[in-house]
GUVO-533274 format. One record per residue (C-alpha): x, y, z; residue number from 1; residue in one letter. Coordinates in steps of 0.001 Angstrom, whole numbers, plus 500000, padded with zeros to 6 digits. Layout:
((X Y Z) NUM "A"),
...
***
This chain:
((341622 531174 966520) 1 "M"),
((345224 531423 963610) 2 "G"),
((343240 534386 961886) 3 "N"),
((342437 536584 965550) 4 "H"),
((345592 535983 966855) 5 "H"),
((346952 537731 963788) 6 "S"),
((344531 539975 964218) 7 "H"),
((345273 540746 968007) 8 "D"),
((349241 541124 967014) 9 "T"),
((348513 543389 964291) 10 "K"),
((346085 545197 966235) 11 "G"),
((347222 544996 969736) 12 "G"),
((350878 544772 970973) 13 "G"),
((353076 543971 967892) 14 "D"),
((355752 547317 968274) 15 "Q"),
((357764 545414 966062) 16 "S"),
((355530 545452 962806) 17 "G"),
((356747 546696 960010) 18 "S"),
((355231 549161 957834) 19 "G"),
((353348 546827 955105) 20 "T"),
((351729 544800 957962) 21 "S"),
((350612 547801 959906) 22 "T"),
((347411 548750 958624) 23 "P"),
((346098 552284 959132) 24 "R"),
((344635 552849 962363) 25 "G"),
((346478 550162 964036) 26 "S"),
((349600 550852 966544) 27 "Q"),
((351868 552595 964110) 28 "R"),
((349335 555012 963346) 29 "G"),
((349073 554635 967089) 30 "A"),
((352113 555773 967684) 31 "G"),
((352561 558442 965151) 32 "S"),
((349314 559961 965965) 33 "R"),
((350915 563201 968199) 34 "S"),
((352877 563896 964163) 35 "G"),
((349525 563881 962744) 36 "S"),
((347895 565964 964621) 37 "G"),
((350820 568159 964887) 38 "G"),
((350596 568416 961164) 39 "D"),
((347431 568726 961042) 40 "L"),
((347651 571615 963581) 41 "Q"),
((350729 573062 961165) 42 "G"),
((348103 573338 958408) 43 "L"),
((345879 575404 960667) 44 "A"),
((348343 577825 961706) 45 "E"),
((349553 577854 957498) 46 "A"),
((346256 578828 956771) 47 "K"),
((346259 581917 959235) 48 "E"),
((349453 582566 958568) 49 "K"),
((349955 584578 954908) 50 "P"),
((352351 584011 953114) 51 "P"),
((355860 585825 953338) 52 "P"),
((354556 588166 950436) 53 "S"),
((351549 588859 952060) 54 "M"),
((352959 590064 955716) 55 "V"),
((353662 593693 954953) 56 "P"),
((350248 594204 953377) 57 "V"),
((348298 592458 956064) 58 "E"),
((350407 594130 958448) 59 "K"),
((349394 597570 956889) 60 "L"),
((345824 596482 957140) 61 "G"),
((345324 595534 960527) 62 "K"),
((346741 598845 961385) 63 "L"),
((344726 600916 959344) 64 "L"),
((342448 598641 960020) 65 "V"),
((342917 600351 963573) 66 "Q"),
((343488 603645 963062) 67 "R"),
((339563 603528 961384) 68 "S"),
((337940 601903 964593) 69 "Q"),
((339466 604431 966423) 70 "K"),
((339095 607871 964509) 71 "E"),
((336149 606014 962782) 72 "D"),
((334309 603990 964391) 73 "G"),
((334474 601761 961461) 74 "V"),
((335557 597697 961498) 75 "N"),
((337415 598297 957983) 76 "G"),
((339352 600528 956145) 77 "V"),
((337913 603666 955360) 78 "T"),
((339220 606177 952638) 79 "E"),
((339869 608717 956075) 80 "N"),
((342646 606637 957394) 81 "S"),
((343815 605225 953930) 82 "F"),
((344686 608184 952741) 83 "T"),
((345652 609605 956571) 84 "K"),
((348279 606818 956791) 85 "Y"),
((349102 605385 953414) 86 "L"),
((349493 608185 950932) 87 "F"),
((349298 611631 952950) 88 "P"),
((351204 613512 950768) 89 "M"),
((349147 612840 947640) 90 "Y"),
((345551 612871 948749) 91 "P"),
((343829 612324 944666) 92 "E"),
((346176 609466 944354) 93 "L"),
((345120 608325 947695) 94 "A"),
((341348 609232 946530) 95 "R"),
((341672 606792 943287) 96 "Q"),
((343117 603732 944777) 97 "F"),
((340858 603697 947597) 98 "F"),
((337569 604235 944792) 99 "K"),
((340119 601675 942433) 100 "Y"),
((340029 598674 945053) 101 "I"),
((336894 600013 946823) 102 "H"),
((335013 599000 943409) 103 "R"),
((336933 596191 942080) 104 "V"),
((336400 594099 945479) 105 "G"),
((332946 594958 945219) 106 "K"),
((332112 596255 948045) 107 "C"),
((328850 596708 950085) 108 "K"),
((329547 599405 952507) 109 "N"),
((331875 603191 952013) 110 "K"),
((334689 600873 953746) 111 "H"),
((336310 598393 952780) 112 "I"),
((337277 595146 954780) 113 "P"),
((340291 593859 955759) 114 "L"),
((339979 590473 953648) 115 "S"),
((339169 592823 950529) 116 "T"),
((341780 594613 950875) 117 "F"),
((344667 592194 951675) 118 "R"),
((343278 590363 948717) 119 "Q"),
((343291 593867 945625) 120 "Q"),
((346686 595253 947722) 121 "C"),
((348422 591515 946545) 122 "E"),
((347414 591352 943235) 123 "K"),
((348983 595358 942754) 124 "I"),
((352122 593713 944408) 125 "L"),
((351613 590926 941884) 126 "A"),
((351850 592719 938355) 127 "M"),
((354820 592588 936482) 128 "L"),
((352964 593019 932688) 129 "D"),
((353364 596517 931701) 130 "D"),
((350395 596482 929880) 131 "A"),
((348604 595511 932688) 132 "M"),
((349774 597593 934975) 133 "I"),
((349003 600847 932710) 134 "I"),
((345756 599928 931922) 135 "E"),
((345034 599261 936113) 136 "T"),
((346072 602919 936486) 137 "Y"),
((344167 604316 933488) 138 "V"),
((341154 601778 934961) 139 "R"),
((342301 604077 938716) 140 "M"),
((341751 607628 937059) 141 "F"),
((338622 606787 935547) 142 "A"),
((335638 608443 934960) 143 "A"),
((333424 608281 938197) 144 "E"),
((330367 607579 935998) 145 "T"),
((331827 604822 933485) 146 "D"),
((334559 602714 934917) 147 "E"),
((335507 601912 931332) 148 "N"),
((335527 605313 929687) 149 "M"),
((338224 608144 931004) 150 "V"),
((337753 611971 929774) 151 "T"),
((340994 614373 929798) 152 "P"),
((340620 615566 933618) 153 "D"),
((341379 611697 934470) 154 "G"),
((344521 611294 932507) 155 "L"),
((345505 614761 933321) 156 "R"),
((345340 613868 936835) 157 "S"),
((347393 610625 936229) 158 "L"),
((349782 612285 934398) 159 "L"),
((349750 614875 937351) 160 "Y"),
((350104 612922 940106) 161 "T"),
((353648 611026 938333) 162 "S"),
((354757 614667 937525) 163 "Y"),
((354641 615755 941677) 164 "K"),
((356068 612234 942086) 165 "L"),
((359156 613429 940560) 166 "S"),
((359022 616951 941353) 167 "M"),
((358430 616286 945319) 168 "D"),
((362227 614740 945717) 169 "H"),
((364883 617395 944943) 170 "Y"),
((367208 617621 947756) 171 "P"),
((365805 621351 948471) 172 "E"),
((362388 620224 949167) 173 "G"),
((359173 620087 946976) 174 "P"),
((359779 621994 943500) 175 "Q"),
((357286 622890 940435) 176 "T"),
((357179 624480 936873) 177 "C"),
((355223 627112 936068) 178 "L"),
((354934 625514 932356) 179 "M"),
((353145 622166 933977) 180 "I"),
((349466 622850 932840) 181 "N"),
((350891 623311 929405) 182 "K"),
((352970 620215 929475) 183 "T"),
((350120 618433 930831) 184 "L"),
((347451 619714 927579) 185 "S"),
((349807 619086 925213) 186 "V"),
((349720 615482 926320) 187 "V"),
((345914 615237 927223) 188 "V"),
((345644 616889 923975) 189 "N"),
((347478 614795 921673) 190 "G"),
((345504 612141 923560) 191 "C"),
((341472 613083 923174) 192 "F"),
((342522 615144 920215) 193 "N"),
((339211 617746 921327) 194 "K"),
((337076 614587 922278) 195 "K"),
((335275 614832 925680) 196 "D"),
((336363 611188 926250) 197 "M"),
((338059 607666 924988) 198 "H"),
((337554 603931 926316) 199 "S"),
((340344 602714 928928) 200 "V"),
((341950 601154 925947) 201 "G"),
((341674 603568 923422) 202 "F"),
((344079 605245 926424) 203 "V"),
((346233 602425 927032) 204 "V"),
((347012 601741 923451) 205 "R"),
((348125 605633 923271) 206 "W"),
((350098 605528 926281) 207 "L"),
((351697 602366 924803) 208 "E"),
((352303 604006 921830) 209 "E"),
((353957 607695 923098) 210 "H"),
((354559 607792 926812) 211 "C"),
((354198 604176 928692) 212 "H"),
((357485 605252 930945) 213 "R"),
((355219 607992 932720) 214 "L"),
((352858 605816 934829) 215 "I"),
((355552 603440 935781) 216 "F"),
((356696 605959 938742) 217 "P"),
((353015 605660 940417) 218 "V"),
((352760 602279 940614) 219 "H"),
((356993 601950 941911) 220 "R"),
((355528 604332 944519) 221 "Y"),
((352253 602340 945257) 222 "C"),
((353975 599451 945706) 223 "V"),
((356743 600350 947457) 224 "H"),
((354404 602138 949731) 225 "M"),
((352189 598955 950539) 226 "L"),
((355289 596818 951277) 227 "A"),
((356975 599390 953698) 228 "T"),
((354753 601648 955010) 229 "R"),
((353484 599428 958004) 230 "H"),
((356918 599819 959677) 231 "R"),
((356328 603972 959980) 232 "D"),
((352737 604531 960819) 233 "I"),
((353145 603725 964118) 234 "A"),
((355765 606230 964616) 235 "S"),
((353829 608821 962486) 236 "C"),
((351179 607884 965052) 237 "V"),
((353473 607979 968215) 238 "E"),
((355386 611246 966658) 239 "S"),
((352491 613464 965469) 240 "S"),
((349738 611962 964257) 241 "G"),
((349660 613262 961329) 242 "S"),
((351109 610054 959264) 243 "G"),
((353100 613132 957714) 244 "S"),
((354933 610575 955103) 245 "G"),
((358229 609637 954115) 246 "L"),
((360604 612854 953739) 247 "E"),
((361977 611933 949949) 248 "L"),
((365509 612898 948302) 249 "A"),
((367125 612453 944994) 250 "T"),
((370129 613960 943457) 251 "P"),
((367770 615612 940076) 252 "V"),
((368799 618550 938118) 253 "L"),
((369685 622266 939496) 254 "E"),
((366374 623779 939187) 255 "R"),
((367938 627415 938914) 256 "G"),
((370920 626794 936279) 257 "A"),
((368332 624661 934296) 258 "W"),
((365643 627460 934113) 259 "Q"),
((368155 630030 933725) 260 "A"),
((370141 627970 931048) 261 "A"),
((366626 627096 928375) 262 "S"),
((364209 628364 926747) 263 "A"),
((362796 625508 925025) 264 "L"),
((363552 622546 927974) 265 "L"),
((362139 623820 931260) 266 "P"),
((361682 620799 934027) 267 "V"),
((358049 619995 933267) 268 "S"),
((358805 618980 929268) 269 "V"),
((362358 617277 930609) 270 "A"),
((360483 615600 932937) 271 "W"),
((357913 614304 929800) 272 "L"),
((361537 613417 927208) 273 "L"),
((362529 611765 930009) 274 "A"),
((359705 609626 930282) 275 "G"),
((358786 609163 926082) 276 "T"),
((362798 609267 924581) 277 "A"),
((363982 605563 925545) 278 "P"),
((366069 604764 928012) 279 "P"),
((369179 605510 926661) 280 "L"),
((368704 609235 926976) 281 "Y"),
((367569 609378 930632) 282 "S"),
((369451 606874 932253) 283 "R"),
((370594 608481 936165) 284 "P"),
((374369 608699 936908) 285 "T"),
((374851 607214 940233) 286 "Q"),
((371714 606742 942516) 287 "P"),
((371973 608683 946332) 288 "P"),
((374662 606745 948552) 289 "P"),
((372385 604962 951064) 290 "Q"),
((372779 605704 954885) 291 "P"),
((374259 602387 956695) 292 "A"),
((372280 602795 959247) 293 "H"),
((368934 602134 957258) 294 "G"),
((365421 604047 958826) 295 "G"),
((363444 606295 957105) 296 "G"),
((366973 607527 955391) 297 "L"),
((367456 604447 953252) 298 "A"),
((363349 604107 952644) 299 "S"),
((363709 607414 951291) 300 "A"),
((367337 606763 949415) 301 "A"),
((365602 603518 947614) 302 "W"),
((362339 605529 946886) 303 "L"),
((364387 608267 945144) 304 "A"),
((365921 605698 942620) 305 "R"),
((362285 603793 942176) 306 "L"),
((360405 607612 941165) 307 "V"),
((363059 609669 939803) 308 "C"),
((362021 611280 936529) 309 "A"),
((363731 613827 935901) 310 "V"),
((367741 613146 934446) 311 "P"),
((370994 615208 936184) 312 "S"),
((373029 614303 933945) 313 "H"),
((371823 616524 930848) 314 "W"),
((374182 618990 929623) 315 "A"),
((373432 621840 927364) 316 "Q"),
((375917 621895 924671) 317 "L"),
((374463 624307 922039) 318 "Y"),
((371842 627340 922634) 319 "A"),
((371163 629272 919490) 320 "S"),
((370436 632333 921562) 321 "R"),
((373379 632305 923237) 322 "D"),
((375864 631065 920653) 323 "H"),
((374068 631993 917714) 324 "G"),
((371697 630530 915037) 325 "L"),
((373209 629027 911927) 326 "G"),
((375063 625880 910578) 327 "A"),
((378575 626144 911114) 328 "N"),
((377466 627079 915154) 329 "R"),
((375471 624092 915404) 330 "F"),
((378264 621840 914155) 331 "L"),
((380556 623637 916506) 332 "H"),
((379084 622830 919471) 333 "H"),
((377313 619462 918777) 334 "T"),
((380251 617775 917021) 335 "L"),
((382488 615412 918431) 336 "A"),
((380307 615175 921916) 337 "Y"),
((380496 610958 921940) 338 "R"),
((377160 610420 923489) 339 "G"),
((372880 610676 922893) 340 "P"),
((371497 613970 922275) 341 "T"),
((368487 615520 922192) 342 "I"),
((367887 618536 919454) 343 "V"),
((365010 621101 920581) 344 "L"),
((363214 623112 917596) 345 "L"),
((360997 625437 917471) 346 "S"),
((359480 627293 914927) 347 "G"),
((356092 629591 915414) 348 "G"),
((354157 627759 917329) 349 "E"),
((356085 623892 916804) 350 "L"),
((358290 622789 918752) 351 "V"),
((360218 619457 917821) 352 "V"),
((362470 617077 919544) 353 "A"),
((365050 614939 917388) 354 "L"),
((366859 611915 919852) 355 "C"),
((370118 611034 918489) 356 "A"),
((371408 607653 920002) 357 "A"),
((375092 608426 918697) 358 "Q"),
((377393 610853 918445) 359 "E"),
((376632 613692 915196) 360 "W"),
((378613 613641 911847) 361 "R"),
((378246 615358 908951) 362 "E"),
((377946 612472 905483) 363 "T"),
((375660 611949 902804) 364 "H"),
((373783 609170 903950) 365 "Q"),
((371199 608383 906890) 366 "Y"),
((372263 606755 910031) 367 "W"),
((370998 606556 913624) 368 "G"),
((370486 604119 915928) 369 "G"),
((367822 601544 916431) 370 "Q"),
((367149 604284 919466) 371 "D"),
((366637 607563 917333) 372 "S"),
((363291 609087 917662) 373 "A"),
((361539 612474 916506) 374 "L"),
((359177 613488 918893) 375 "L"),
((356464 616768 918798) 376 "Q"),
((356166 618299 921805) 377 "I"),
((353680 621236 920321) 378 "Q"),
((351431 622474 920075) 379 "P"),
((350394 618282 920712) 380 "T"),
((352337 615723 921961) 381 "F"),
((353214 612707 919658) 382 "S"),
((356099 610624 919268) 383 "V"),
((355945 610985 915463) 384 "V"),
((358516 608234 914052) 385 "E"),
((361740 606067 916468) 386 "K"),
((364009 603785 914526) 387 "G"),
((367199 603546 912830) 388 "P"),
((369019 605240 910021) 389 "K"),
((366581 608452 910427) 390 "M"),
((368998 611499 910854) 391 "L"),
((370960 612754 908162) 392 "Y"),
((373265 615987 908242) 393 "L"),
((375421 617174 905547) 394 "N"),
((376988 621151 905060) 395 "T"),
((380277 620224 903033) 396 "A"),
((379638 616790 900108) 397 "I"),
((378454 618589 896910) 398 "R"),
((376107 617137 894993) 399 "G"),
((373788 615583 898031) 400 "Y"),
((371043 617979 899757) 401 "P"),
((372416 619993 902517) 402 "K"),
((371143 620624 905589) 403 "G"),
((369611 618546 908874) 404 "L"),
((367191 615998 908094) 405 "R"),
((365301 613547 910054) 406 "A"),
((363317 610444 908569) 407 "G"),
((363473 606926 907375) 408 "S"),
((362142 607686 904240) 409 "D"),
((364992 609689 902569) 410 "P"),
((362690 610824 899249) 411 "R"),
((360023 612396 902214) 412 "K"),
((361729 613626 905307) 413 "P"),
((359614 614527 908336) 414 "L"),
((361632 617526 909383) 415 "L"),
((363420 619142 907043) 416 "I"),
((366379 622294 908046) 417 "I"),
((367792 623731 905010) 418 "P"),
((371517 624267 905086) 419 "E"),
((371427 628303 906104) 420 "D"),
((369293 627183 908806) 421 "F"),
((366470 629516 908126) 422 "D"),
((363955 627618 908128) 423 "S"),
((362013 624103 909072) 424 "I"),
((359785 621977 907272) 425 "T"),
((357626 619708 908909) 426 "F"),
((355939 617039 907500) 427 "K"),
((355946 619071 904780) 428 "G"),
((354485 622680 906634) 429 "V"),
((357215 624919 906388) 430 "P"),
((358020 626992 910112) 431 "Y"),
((360437 629695 910481) 432 "P"),
((363490 628751 912787) 433 "L"),
((363421 631079 915882) 434 "E"),
((365906 628507 918447) 435 "A"),
((367744 625214 918379) 436 "I"),
((368742 623604 921836) 437 "E"),
((371355 620759 922181) 438 "V"),
((370962 618246 925200) 439 "W"),
((373865 616177 926007) 440 "G"),
((372334 612822 927691) 441 "C"),
((375559 610695 927865) 442 "G"),
((377665 610492 931256) 443 "D"),
((379756 613328 932608) 444 "Q"),
((383109 612195 930237) 445 "T"),
((381278 612445 927328) 446 "S"),
((381239 616445 928016) 447 "R"),
((385035 616460 928951) 448 "E"),
((386464 614547 925939) 449 "V"),
((384257 617073 924049) 450 "Q"),
((385903 619988 925611) 451 "L"),
((389452 618403 925961) 452 "E"),
((389237 617833 921880) 453 "I"),
((387772 621652 921300) 454 "K"),
((390616 623303 923249) 455 "K"),
((393181 620854 921126) 456 "W"),
((391669 622068 918162) 457 "Q"),
((392117 625658 918998) 458 "V"),
((395511 625805 919925) 459 "K"),
((396130 623456 916922) 460 "E"),
((394650 626703 914795) 461 "A"),
((397302 628798 916433) 462 "E"),
((400094 626952 916065) 463 "R"),
((399077 626718 912586) 464 "Q"),
((398794 630448 912370) 465 "R"),
((402213 631459 913794) 466 "C"),
((404245 628606 911469) 467 "V"),
((408227 630023 912259) 468 "K"),
((409991 629556 908317) 469 "L"),
((413676 629340 907767) 470 "S"),
((415680 631146 905629) 471 "A"),
((415287 627928 903266) 472 "A"),
((411711 627445 903520) 473 "D"),
((410792 631702 902107) 474 "W"),
((412830 631273 899115) 475 "I"),
((410699 628906 897933) 476 "E"),
((407464 629477 899608) 477 "H"),
((404934 630846 897631) 478 "P"),
((403809 634007 899681) 479 "D"),
((406995 635481 898688) 480 "R"),
((406028 635078 894872) 481 "Y"),
((402672 637272 896068) 482 "L"),
((404716 639880 897547) 483 "L"),
((407010 640329 894694) 484 "E"),
((404010 640451 892313) 485 "L"),
((402650 643116 894606) 486 "A"),
((406051 645311 894539) 487 "G"),
((407726 644707 897880) 488 "R"),
((410653 642331 896479) 489 "P"),
((412248 641977 900038) 490 "Q"),
((409284 640939 902810) 491 "Y"),
((412518 641827 905701) 492 "N"),
((414663 644647 905345) 493 "N"),
((416879 643901 907553) 494 "S"),
((417527 640603 906125) 495 "A"),
((419422 640900 902933) 496 "S"),
***
């Protein structure tokens, strides 16, 4: 009976029983049953509700499925709706992106199921490792017949997509460069070296060594569109139904002034150098101001910061076709610029770029910071060498080699220009030196300081040329004795 009574008390009516004496499923459990039910319901809702990072992709996927159902009669994401509403300005990127998700997601039909679209896009949004990013986009543009191999056309298409992203962001509208095909060809030829195909791993390693930063704008653009495009699809459909895409703007080089000023650096080569040289040279000036009332303009301003690749602050310091070709001309226009510079040298079929991270100076020792580099631009593109203490410039110190040199081994420099600046020897092969351009890559202050120093030098030279001497100084001046030796004892007849 005692045990039975105790059991009744625990199981039936002891409302004040402690938690330790109340077994599971008893009155305590009954009193909190609604809470447990709520917890179960909350868990179920949590399973159905995507985490915060997935919300944009979830919304985007549902919108694309709705458009696919309405326009194509398919319950999933079709390539038509994917291209039309996600990447309307870049159909080739849309095609390769869709093909990649379809292949990696192992889709059985021509469309992509919503769950697969969500899963694969979330993986792309979560990528942080540089090597993984490069490999993903190289695989995205891999060969149609073998996903582990890349053709020259595939790499060219990937690089052209990155180039287009930069060129489409000019304030006055999309621009282009007449030399883009040649620029892309030197990069592709540098990678493939007349081969018909390379493995994905080989192309990834080559890009990492030579120009990996050209791939990142493509990834940033894709991430931005996956994360924000759902906001614009509805308005695009309502307004025009065309999905015309965002209008973008970014502060880039003024195209007319740039192309008129440079013979060795067309816009496409500037884009290539900006993505190859260390970030020190291509740091933009101020990003575009974002409007107070967000919307499409704010999104456009943010995108401009993501994909702008061509610097707007590069200033031409010296061009041999305008200023003359010679060591003294090079020194006059280049020295005193206290910022990083890129020197372009042309001879025959050869074009090389010398990146100096510090102010140029004359010395008998090799100098230069960690961001110094020697690049070959034509006939094929490659990063020849980079590192500290690889630059040399001497035109006055006797007993040491004179001219301009580059290379980490002083006994065997990779680049040699003699003191008369009439030839260039690159990797032991001589070429005639035909043109030089020097571009300052520092901020506007560096250029202004250099111009002020030059003005001061001119004024100082004029001042020293017109020195006024007193009578006492003239009596002891050596010029007076020279005039007397020449038969003119009195320099000024009025003074006796």
